[in-house]
Biotite code that builds the C-alpha atoms (Angstrom):
import biotite.structure as struc

atoms = struc.array([
    struc.Atom([21.250, -34.443, -15.323], chain_id="A", res_id=1, res_name="MET", atom_name="CA", element="C"),
    struc.Atom([22.722, -33.256, -12.053], chain_id="A", res_id=2, res_name="SER", atom_name="CA", element="C"),
    struc.Atom([20.567, -32.207, -8.621], chain_id="A", res_id=3, res_name="ASP", atom_name="CA", element="C"),
    struc.Atom([23.117, -29.408, -9.137], chain_id="A", res_id=4, res_name="ILE", atom_name="CA", element="C"),
    struc.Atom([22.115, -28.557, -12.891], chain_id="A", res_id=5, res_name="SER", atom_name="CA", element="C"),
    struc.Atom([18.706, -29.362, -12.321], chain_id="A", res_id=6, res_name="GLU", atom_name="CA", element="C"),
    struc.Atom([18.709, -26.926, -9.402], chain_id="A", res_id=7, res_name="ASN", atom_name="CA", element="C"),
    struc.Atom([20.148, -23.728, -11.262], chain_id="A", res_id=8, res_name="GLN", atom_name="CA", element="C"),
    struc.Atom([17.628, -24.693, -14.048], chain_id="A", res_id=9, res_name="ARG", atom_name="CA", element="C"),
    struc.Atom([14.748, -24.150, -11.497], chain_id="A", res_id=10, res_name="ILE", atom_name="CA", element="C"),
    struc.Atom([16.619, -21.392, -9.876], chain_id="A", res_id=11, res_name="ARG", atom_name="CA", element="C"),
    struc.Atom([16.910, -19.645, -13.339], chain_id="A", res_id=12, res_name="ASN", atom_name="CA", element="C"),
    struc.Atom([13.297, -20.406, -14.329], chain_id="A", res_id=13, res_name="TYR", atom_name="CA", element="C"),
    struc.Atom([12.447, -18.517, -11.003], chain_id="A", res_id=14, res_name="TYR", atom_name="CA", element="C"),
    struc.Atom([14.650, -15.364, -11.635], chain_id="A", res_id=15, res_name="ASN", atom_name="CA", element="C"),
    struc.Atom([13.065, -14.913, -14.592], chain_id="A", res_id=16, res_name="VAL", atom_name="CA", element="C"),
    struc.Atom([9.623, -15.443, -13.355], chain_id="A", res_id=17, res_name="ALA", atom_name="CA", element="C"),
    struc.Atom([10.366, -12.964, -10.330], chain_id="A", res_id=18, res_name="LEU", atom_name="CA", element="C"),
    struc.Atom([11.107, -10.218, -13.035], chain_id="A", res_id=19, res_name="LYS", atom_name="CA", element="C"),
    struc.Atom([7.763, -10.402, -14.854], chain_id="A", res_id=20, res_name="LEU", atom_name="CA", element="C"),
    struc.Atom([5.725, -10.627, -11.859], chain_id="A", res_id=21, res_name="VAL", atom_name="CA", element="C"),
    struc.Atom([7.427, -7.280, -10.720], chain_id="A", res_id=22, res_name="MET", atom_name="CA", element="C"),
    struc.Atom([6.783, -5.989, -14.244], chain_id="A", res_id=23, res_name="LYS", atom_name="CA", element="C"),
    struc.Atom([3.092, -6.730, -13.936], chain_id="A", res_id=24, res_name="CYS", atom_name="CA", element="C"),
    struc.Atom([2.428, -5.759, -10.711], chain_id="A", res_id=25, res_name="GLY", atom_name="CA", element="C"),
    struc.Atom([1.502, -1.972, -11.563], chain_id="A", res_id=26, res_name="PRO", atom_name="CA", element="C"),
    struc.Atom([-0.803, -3.620, -14.078], chain_id="A", res_id=27, res_name="VAL", atom_name="CA", element="C"),
    struc.Atom([-2.383, -5.815, -11.169], chain_id="A", res_id=28, res_name="ALA", atom_name="CA", element="C"),
    struc.Atom([-2.879, -3.147, -9.129], chain_id="A", res_id=29, res_name="CYS", atom_name="CA", element="C"),
    struc.Atom([-4.328, -0.782, -11.589], chain_id="A", res_id=30, res_name="ALA", atom_name="CA", element="C"),
    struc.Atom([-7.257, -3.569, -11.825], chain_id="A", res_id=31, res_name="GLY", atom_name="CA", element="C"),
    struc.Atom([-8.074, -3.531, -8.351], chain_id="A", res_id=32, res_name="TYR", atom_name="CA", element="C"),
    struc.Atom([-8.126, 0.214, -8.253], chain_id="A", res_id=33, res_name="GLU", atom_name="CA", element="C"),
    struc.Atom([-10.153, 0.578, -11.325], chain_id="A", res_id=34, res_name="GLU", atom_name="CA", element="C"),
    struc.Atom([-14.025, 0.952, -9.972], chain_id="A", res_id=35, res_name="THR", atom_name="CA", element="C"),
    struc.Atom([-15.372, 0.628, -13.533], chain_id="A", res_id=36, res_name="ASN", atom_name="CA", element="C"),
    struc.Atom([-14.427, -2.092, -15.005], chain_id="A", res_id=37, res_name="ILE", atom_name="CA", element="C"),
    struc.Atom([-15.419, -3.889, -17.898], chain_id="A", res_id=38, res_name="ASP", atom_name="CA", element="C"),
    struc.Atom([-15.295, -7.871, -18.059], chain_id="A", res_id=39, res_name="PHE", atom_name="CA", element="C"),
    struc.Atom([-16.290, -10.950, -19.614], chain_id="A", res_id=40, res_name="GLU", atom_name="CA", element="C"),
    struc.Atom([-17.370, -14.314, -18.328], chain_id="A", res_id=41, res_name="THR", atom_name="CA", element="C"),
    struc.Atom([-16.097, -17.344, -19.396], chain_id="A", res_id=42, res_name="LYS", atom_name="CA", element="C"),
    struc.Atom([-17.376, -20.817, -18.065], chain_id="A", res_id=43, res_name="SER", atom_name="CA", element="C"),
    struc.Atom([-19.978, -19.615, -15.456], chain_id="A", res_id=44, res_name="ALA", atom_name="CA", element="C"),
    struc.Atom([-21.468, -16.383, -14.786], chain_id="A", res_id=45, res_name="TYR", atom_name="CA", element="C"),
    struc.Atom([-19.505, -15.842, -11.784], chain_id="A", res_id=46, res_name="TYR", atom_name="CA", element="C"),
    struc.Atom([-15.897, -16.852, -13.538], chain_id="A", res_id=47, res_name="ASP", atom_name="CA", element="C"),
    struc.Atom([-14.855, -13.662, -14.867], chain_id="A", res_id=48, res_name="PHE", atom_name="CA", element="C"),
    struc.Atom([-11.820, -12.064, -16.836], chain_id="A", res_id=49, res_name="VAL", atom_name="CA", element="C"),
    struc.Atom([-10.912, -8.347, -17.090], chain_id="A", res_id=50, res_name="THR", atom_name="CA", element="C"),
    struc.Atom([-8.572, -6.386, -19.815], chain_id="A", res_id=51, res_name="ILE", atom_name="CA", element="C"),
    struc.Atom([-6.071, -6.358, -16.670], chain_id="A", res_id=52, res_name="TYR", atom_name="CA", element="C"),
    struc.Atom([-6.213, -10.365, -16.267], chain_id="A", res_id=53, res_name="ASP", atom_name="CA", element="C"),
    struc.Atom([-5.456, -10.931, -19.871], chain_id="A", res_id=54, res_name="LYS", atom_name="CA", element="C"),
    struc.Atom([-2.597, -7.548, -20.083], chain_id="A", res_id=55, res_name="GLN", atom_name="CA", element="C"),
    struc.Atom([-0.697, -9.499, -17.269], chain_id="A", res_id=56, res_name="VAL", atom_name="CA", element="C"),
    struc.Atom([-0.993, -12.820, -18.487], chain_id="A", res_id=57, res_name="GLU", atom_name="CA", element="C"),
    struc.Atom([0.217, -11.394, -22.325], chain_id="A", res_id=58, res_name="ASP", atom_name="CA", element="C"),
    struc.Atom([3.026, -9.982, -20.496], chain_id="A", res_id=59, res_name="LEU", atom_name="CA", element="C"),
    struc.Atom([4.198, -13.629, -18.271], chain_id="A", res_id=60, res_name="LEU", atom_name="CA", element="C"),
    struc.Atom([3.494, -15.484, -21.213], chain_id="A", res_id=61, res_name="ILE", atom_name="CA", element="C"),
    struc.Atom([5.903, -13.377, -23.760], chain_id="A", res_id=62, res_name="ALA", atom_name="CA", element="C"),
    struc.Atom([8.323, -12.709, -21.047], chain_id="A", res_id=63, res_name="GLY", atom_name="CA", element="C"),
    struc.Atom([8.546, -16.481, -20.420], chain_id="A", res_id=64, res_name="LEU", atom_name="CA", element="C"),
    struc.Atom([8.571, -17.718, -24.097], chain_id="A", res_id=65, res_name="GLN", atom_name="CA", element="C"),
    struc.Atom([11.374, -15.154, -24.472], chain_id="A", res_id=66, res_name="THR", atom_name="CA", element="C"),
    struc.Atom([13.532, -16.522, -21.872], chain_id="A", res_id=67, res_name="ALA", atom_name="CA", element="C"),
    struc.Atom([12.786, -19.867, -22.169], chain_id="A", res_id=68, res_name="PHE", atom_name="CA", element="C"),
    struc.Atom([11.518, -20.945, -25.945], chain_id="A", res_id=69, res_name="PRO", atom_name="CA", element="C"),
    struc.Atom([11.567, -24.278, -25.489], chain_id="A", res_id=70, res_name="GLU", atom_name="CA", element="C"),
    struc.Atom([9.110, -24.098, -22.563], chain_id="A", res_id=71, res_name="THR", atom_name="CA", element="C"),
    struc.Atom([4.964, -24.729, -23.342], chain_id="A", res_id=72, res_name="LYS", atom_name="CA", element="C"),
    struc.Atom([2.835, -22.099, -21.209], chain_id="A", res_id=73, res_name="VAL", atom_name="CA", element="C"),
    struc.Atom([-0.831, -22.828, -20.292], chain_id="A", res_id=74, res_name="ILE", atom_name="CA", element="C"),
    struc.Atom([-2.603, -19.709, -19.525], chain_id="A", res_id=75, res_name="GLY", atom_name="CA", element="C"),
    struc.Atom([-5.794, -19.435, -17.522], chain_id="A", res_id=76, res_name="GLU", atom_name="CA", element="C"),
    struc.Atom([-7.595, -16.690, -19.627], chain_id="A", res_id=77, res_name="GLU", atom_name="CA", element="C"),
    struc.Atom([-5.853, -17.827, -23.449], chain_id="A", res_id=78, res_name="SER", atom_name="CA", element="C"),
    struc.Atom([-7.104, -21.368, -22.919], chain_id="A", res_id=79, res_name="THR", atom_name="CA", element="C"),
    struc.Atom([-10.594, -20.422, -21.805], chain_id="A", res_id=80, res_name="ALA", atom_name="CA", element="C"),
    struc.Atom([-10.767, -16.947, -24.555], chain_id="A", res_id=81, res_name="GLU", atom_name="CA", element="C"),
    struc.Atom([-9.945, -20.406, -27.296], chain_id="A", res_id=82, res_name="ASP", atom_name="CA", element="C"),
    struc.Atom([-11.521, -22.772, -25.246], chain_id="A", res_id=83, res_name="LYS", atom_name="CA", element="C"),
    struc.Atom([-9.014, -25.364, -26.212], chain_id="A", res_id=84, res_name="SER", atom_name="CA", element="C"),
    struc.Atom([-7.779, -28.495, -24.254], chain_id="A", res_id=85, res_name="GLU", atom_name="CA", element="C"),
    struc.Atom([-4.518, -28.143, -22.477], chain_id="A", res_id=86, res_name="PRO", atom_name="CA", element="C"),
    struc.Atom([-2.446, -30.962, -23.747], chain_id="A", res_id=87, res_name="VAL", atom_name="CA", element="C"),
    struc.Atom([0.499, -32.218, -21.564], chain_id="A", res_id=88, res_name="LEU", atom_name="CA", element="C"),
    struc.Atom([3.680, -33.348, -23.349], chain_id="A", res_id=89, res_name="THR", atom_name="CA", element="C"),
    struc.Atom([7.131, -33.986, -22.082], chain_id="A", res_id=90, res_name="ASP", atom_name="CA", element="C"),
    struc.Atom([8.038, -30.392, -22.563], chain_id="A", res_id=91, res_name="ALA", atom_name="CA", element="C"),
    struc.Atom([8.688, -27.961, -19.822], chain_id="A", res_id=92, res_name="PRO", atom_name="CA", element="C"),
    struc.Atom([5.182, -26.724, -18.973], chain_id="A", res_id=93, res_name="THR", atom_name="CA", element="C"),
    struc.Atom([4.025, -23.755, -16.702], chain_id="A", res_id=94, res_name="LEU", atom_name="CA", element="C"),
    struc.Atom([0.632, -23.753, -15.868], chain_id="A", res_id=95, res_name="CYS", atom_name="CA", element="C"),
    struc.Atom([-2.251, -21.623, -14.502], chain_id="A", res_id=96, res_name="LYS", atom_name="CA", element="C"),
    struc.Atom([-1.165, -18.790, -14.934], chain_id="A", res_id=97, res_name="LEU", atom_name="CA", element="C"),
    struc.Atom([-3.748, -15.944, -13.351], chain_id="A", res_id=98, res_name="THR", atom_name="CA", element="C"),
    struc.Atom([-3.129, -12.301, -12.357], chain_id="A", res_id=99, res_name="SER", atom_name="CA", element="C"),
    struc.Atom([-6.473, -12.136, -9.887], chain_id="A", res_id=100, res_name="ASN", atom_name="CA", element="C"),
    struc.Atom([-6.978, -8.751, -11.286], chain_id="A", res_id=101, res_name="CYS", atom_name="CA", element="C"),
    struc.Atom([-10.957, -9.935, -10.496], chain_id="A", res_id=102, res_name="SER", atom_name="CA", element="C"),
    struc.Atom([-10.711, -10.185, -6.999], chain_id="A", res_id=103, res_name="GLY", atom_name="CA", element="C"),
    struc.Atom([-10.068, -13.444, -4.739], chain_id="A", res_id=104, res_name="TYR", atom_name="CA", element="C"),
    struc.Atom([-10.132, -17.017, -6.245], chain_id="A", res_id=105, res_name="ARG", atom_name="CA", element="C"),
    struc.Atom([-8.466, -19.805, -4.730], chain_id="A", res_id=106, res_name="GLY", atom_name="CA", element="C"),
    struc.Atom([-11.204, -22.370, -4.050], chain_id="A", res_id=107, res_name="PHE", atom_name="CA", element="C"),
    struc.Atom([-14.220, -20.048, -3.515], chain_id="A", res_id=108, res_name="GLY", atom_name="CA", element="C"),
    struc.Atom([-12.806, -18.945, -0.152], chain_id="A", res_id=109, res_name="SER", atom_name="CA", element="C"),
    struc.Atom([-9.794, -18.955, 2.511], chain_id="A", res_id=110, res_name="ALA", atom_name="CA", element="C"),
    struc.Atom([-11.444, -21.468, 4.587], chain_id="A", res_id=111, res_name="ALA", atom_name="CA", element="C"),
    struc.Atom([-12.013, -24.178, 1.896], chain_id="A", res_id=112, res_name="VAL", atom_name="CA", element="C"),
    struc.Atom([-8.888, -23.599, 0.327], chain_id="A", res_id=113, res_name="THR", atom_name="CA", element="C"),
    struc.Atom([-7.269, -24.675, 3.811], chain_id="A", res_id=114, res_name="LEU", atom_name="CA", element="C"),
    struc.Atom([-9.034, -27.621, 4.230], chain_id="A", res_id=115, res_name="CYS", atom_name="CA", element="C"),
    struc.Atom([-7.494, -28.622, 0.668], chain_id="A", res_id=116, res_name="TYR", atom_name="CA", element="C"),
    struc.Atom([-4.446, -28.172, 2.661], chain_id="A", res_id=117, res_name="VAL", atom_name="CA", element="C"),
    struc.Atom([-5.505, -30.126, 5.623], chain_id="A", res_id=118, res_name="ALA", atom_name="CA", element="C"),
    struc.Atom([-6.703, -33.342, 3.289], chain_id="A", res_id=119, res_name="ARG", atom_name="CA", element="C"),
    struc.Atom([-3.033, -32.754, 1.359], chain_id="A", res_id=120, res_name="GLY", atom_name="CA", element="C"),
    struc.Atom([-4.957, -32.120, -2.234], chain_id="A", res_id=121, res_name="CYS", atom_name="CA", element="C"),
    struc.Atom([-2.539, -29.283, -2.396], chain_id="A", res_id=122, res_name="ILE", atom_name="CA", element="C"),
    struc.Atom([0.974, -28.284, -0.377], chain_id="A", res_id=123, res_name="ASP", atom_name="CA", element="C"),
    struc.Atom([0.567, -24.697, 0.268], chain_id="A", res_id=124, res_name="CYS", atom_name="CA", element="C"),
    struc.Atom([-1.467, -21.351, 0.406], chain_id="A", res_id=125, res_name="PHE", atom_name="CA", element="C"),
    struc.Atom([-0.339, -18.182, 1.279], chain_id="A", res_id=126, res_name="THR", atom_name="CA", element="C"),
    struc.Atom([-2.896, -15.355, 2.034], chain_id="A", res_id=127, res_name="VAL", atom_name="CA", element="C"),
    struc.Atom([-3.413, -11.878, 3.486], chain_id="A", res_id=128, res_name="GLU", atom_name="CA", element="C"),
    struc.Atom([-5.912, -8.894, 3.961], chain_id="A", res_id=129, res_name="ASP", atom_name="CA", element="C"),
    struc.Atom([-8.746, -11.112, 5.151], chain_id="A", res_id=130, res_name="LEU", atom_name="CA", element="C"),
    struc.Atom([-10.635, -11.247, 8.660], chain_id="A", res_id=131, res_name="GLN", atom_name="CA", element="C"),
    struc.Atom([-9.767, -13.376, 12.147], chain_id="A", res_id=132, res_name="PRO", atom_name="CA", element="C"),
    struc.Atom([-13.240, -15.463, 10.949], chain_id="A", res_id=133, res_name="TRP", atom_name="CA", element="C"),
    struc.Atom([-12.533, -15.572, 7.236], chain_id="A", res_id=134, res_name="ASP", atom_name="CA", element="C"),
    struc.Atom([-9.412, -18.197, 8.540], chain_id="A", res_id=135, res_name="ILE", atom_name="CA", element="C"),
    struc.Atom([-9.950, -19.168, 12.359], chain_id="A", res_id=136, res_name="ALA", atom_name="CA", element="C"),
    struc.Atom([-11.772, -22.692, 11.170], chain_id="A", res_id=137, res_name="GLY", atom_name="CA", element="C"),
    struc.Atom([-9.517, -23.803, 8.623], chain_id="A", res_id=138, res_name="GLY", atom_name="CA", element="C"),
    struc.Atom([-6.169, -22.719, 10.616], chain_id="A", res_id=139, res_name="ALA", atom_name="CA", element="C"),
    struc.Atom([-7.105, -24.720, 13.539], chain_id="A", res_id=140, res_name="LEU", atom_name="CA", element="C"),
    struc.Atom([-7.873, -27.616, 10.773], chain_id="A", res_id=141, res_name="ILE", atom_name="CA", element="C"),
    struc.Atom([-4.872, -27.440, 9.309], chain_id="A", res_id=142, res_name="VAL", atom_name="CA", element="C"),
    struc.Atom([-2.861, -27.492, 12.587], chain_id="A", res_id=143, res_name="LEU", atom_name="CA", element="C"),
    struc.Atom([-4.708, -30.405, 13.544], chain_id="A", res_id=144, res_name="GLU", atom_name="CA", element="C"),
    struc.Atom([-3.717, -32.416, 10.492], chain_id="A", res_id=145, res_name="ALA", atom_name="CA", element="C"),
    struc.Atom([-0.400, -31.891, 11.259], chain_id="A", res_id=146, res_name="GLY", atom_name="CA", element="C"),
    struc.Atom([-0.065, -29.040, 8.798], chain_id="A", res_id=147, res_name="GLY", atom_name="CA", element="C"),
    struc.Atom([1.709, -25.753, 9.808], chain_id="A", res_id=148, res_name="VAL", atom_name="CA", element="C"),
    struc.Atom([0.354, -22.024, 9.697], chain_id="A", res_id=149, res_name="VAL", atom_name="CA", element="C"),
    struc.Atom([3.077, -19.062, 10.006], chain_id="A", res_id=150, res_name="TYR", atom_name="CA", element="C"),
    struc.Atom([2.868, -15.386, 9.320], chain_id="A", res_id=151, res_name="ASN", atom_name="CA", element="C"),
    struc.Atom([4.733, -13.747, 6.379], chain_id="A", res_id=152, res_name="PHE", atom_name="CA", element="C"),
    struc.Atom([8.208, -13.603, 8.622], chain_id="A", res_id=153, res_name="LYS", atom_name="CA", element="C"),
    struc.Atom([8.113, -16.887, 9.305], chain_id="A", res_id=154, res_name="GLY", atom_name="CA", element="C"),
    struc.Atom([7.260, -16.357, 13.147], chain_id="A", res_id=155, res_name="GLY", atom_name="CA", element="C"),
    struc.Atom([3.671, -17.262, 15.053], chain_id="A", res_id=156, res_name="GLU", atom_name="CA", element="C"),
    struc.Atom([0.534, -16.764, 13.185], chain_id="A", res_id=157, res_name="PHE", atom_name="CA", element="C"),
    struc.Atom([-1.531, -14.474, 14.632], chain_id="A", res_id=158, res_name="SER", atom_name="CA", element="C"),
    struc.Atom([-5.382, -14.891, 14.270], chain_id="A", res_id=159, res_name="ILE", atom_name="CA", element="C"),
    struc.Atom([-6.316, -11.081, 14.509], chain_id="A", res_id=160, res_name="MET", atom_name="CA", element="C"),
    struc.Atom([-3.947, -10.340, 11.448], chain_id="A", res_id=161, res_name="LYS", atom_name="CA", element="C"),
    struc.Atom([-4.315, -13.272, 9.166], chain_id="A", res_id=162, res_name="PRO", atom_name="CA", element="C"),
    struc.Atom([-1.778, -12.788, 6.870], chain_id="A", res_id=163, res_name="ASN", atom_name="CA", element="C"),
    struc.Atom([-0.190, -16.129, 6.718], chain_id="A", res_id=164, res_name="CYS", atom_name="CA", element="C"),
    struc.Atom([1.617, -19.217, 5.233], chain_id="A", res_id=165, res_name="VAL", atom_name="CA", element="C"),
    struc.Atom([0.128, -22.428, 5.560], chain_id="A", res_id=166, res_name="VAL", atom_name="CA", element="C"),
    struc.Atom([1.614, -25.612, 4.435], chain_id="A", res_id=167, res_name="ALA", atom_name="CA", element="C"),
    struc.Atom([1.839, -29.433, 4.441], chain_id="A", res_id=168, res_name="ALA", atom_name="CA", element="C"),
    struc.Atom([5.235, -29.328, 5.830], chain_id="A", res_id=169, res_name="THR", atom_name="CA", element="C"),
    struc.Atom([7.598, -26.706, 7.871], chain_id="A", res_id=170, res_name="LYS", atom_name="CA", element="C"),
    struc.Atom([10.410, -27.316, 5.291], chain_id="A", res_id=171, res_name="GLU", atom_name="CA", element="C"),
    struc.Atom([8.040, -26.544, 2.736], chain_id="A", res_id=172, res_name="LEU", atom_name="CA", element="C"),
    struc.Atom([6.482, -23.249, 4.779], chain_id="A", res_id=173, res_name="ALA", atom_name="CA", element="C"),
    struc.Atom([9.963, -22.026, 5.179], chain_id="A", res_id=174, res_name="LYS", atom_name="CA", element="C"),
    struc.Atom([10.831, -22.227, 1.590], chain_id="A", res_id=175, res_name="GLU", atom_name="CA", element="C"),
    struc.Atom([8.007, -20.627, 0.527], chain_id="A", res_id=176, res_name="VAL", atom_name="CA", element="C"),
    struc.Atom([8.290, -17.477, 3.162], chain_id="A", res_id=177, res_name="ILE", atom_name="CA", element="C"),
    struc.Atom([12.100, -17.127, 1.594], chain_id="A", res_id=178, res_name="GLY", atom_name="CA", element="C"),
    struc.Atom([10.259, -16.595, -1.784], chain_id="A", res_id=179, res_name="VAL", atom_name="CA", element="C"),
    struc.Atom([7.732, -14.332, -0.573], chain_id="A", res_id=180, res_name="ILE", atom_name="CA", element="C"),
    struc.Atom([10.727, -12.472, 1.657], chain_id="A", res_id=181, res_name="ASN", atom_name="CA", element="C"),
    struc.Atom([12.748, -12.163, -1.374], chain_id="A", res_id=182, res_name="GLU", atom_name="CA", element="C"),
    struc.Atom([10.106, -10.682, -3.728], chain_id="A", res_id=183, res_name="ALA", atom_name="CA", element="C"),
    struc.Atom([9.096, -7.899, -1.052], chain_id="A", res_id=184, res_name="ASP", atom_name="CA", element="C"),
    struc.Atom([12.652, -6.932, -0.819], chain_id="A", res_id=185, res_name="GLU", atom_name="CA", element="C"),
    struc.Atom([12.737, -6.681, -4.721], chain_id="A", res_id=186, res_name="LEU", atom_name="CA", element="C"),
    struc.Atom([9.704, -4.712, -4.273], chain_id="A", res_id=187, res_name="ARG", atom_name="CA", element="C"),
    struc.Atom([10.743, -2.433, -1.766], chain_id="A", res_id=188, res_name="GLU", atom_name="CA", element="C"),
    struc.Atom([14.502, -1.705, -3.929], chain_id="A", res_id=189, res_name="ARG", atom_name="CA", element="C"),
    struc.Atom([12.308, -0.937, -6.695], chain_id="A", res_id=190, res_name="GLN", atom_name="CA", element="C"),
    struc.Atom([10.147, 1.721, -5.210], chain_id="A", res_id=191, res_name="ARG", atom_name="CA", element="C"),
    struc.Atom([13.476, 3.518, -3.918], chain_id="A", res_id=192, res_name="GLU", atom_name="CA", element="C"),
    struc.Atom([14.654, 3.478, -7.287], chain_id="A", res_id=193, res_name="ALA", atom_name="CA", element="C"),
    struc.Atom([11.744, 4.947, -8.542], chain_id="A", res_id=194, res_name="GLU", atom_name="CA", element="C"),
    struc.Atom([11.358, 7.348, -5.499], chain_id="A", res_id=195, res_name="LYS", atom_name="CA", element="C"),
    struc.Atom([15.398, 8.644, -6.211], chain_id="A", res_id=196, res_name="GLU", atom_name="CA", element="C"),
    struc.Atom([14.606, 9.059, -9.889], chain_id="A", res_id=197, res_name="LYS", atom_name="CA", element="C"),
    struc.Atom([11.532, 11.439, -9.205], chain_id="A", res_id=198, res_name="ALA", atom_name="CA", element="C"),
    struc.Atom([13.493, 13.752, -6.587], chain_id="A", res_id=199, res_name="GLU", atom_name="CA", element="C"),
])
């Protein structure tokens, strides 16, 4: 398979996934706004799942498998629910779908997750709506380790407004920022269309 066809295949996955994520957005937002939300625990008392988590995952899996029938999907909630052990094969596989309706997960804290980037355990991390003390130490560790920290627009990171993209390399950070901006533009177009429809 040529590089061009491989790149196109990845782009197709991305285009479908982006549309599905935009469709799931209102469901996830409803989960965040609900103050009296029912939930079930999974492997431990602090590992829980809400009805919104399941709805988002169901939408994603159905959409992905409709668009790409040959693709295997391993979802966080469905795997926990049936207590199955995921098996990786040679088939294209999309893993670890989660809506985060139950709150911030990551690796327990932004600081710990940033340390994993600095160590090379994960390649990239994006986060917003935190406080300076949540991220100051971790951001410094990433920079000292040779990683990069940008704001969502690709500009200089501000510790007083820690909405950031943290990555192992500048190239990866710029690629992720491009994806974020593309999704933001699509969301804005959808909002404008909904506003015009309502008027």
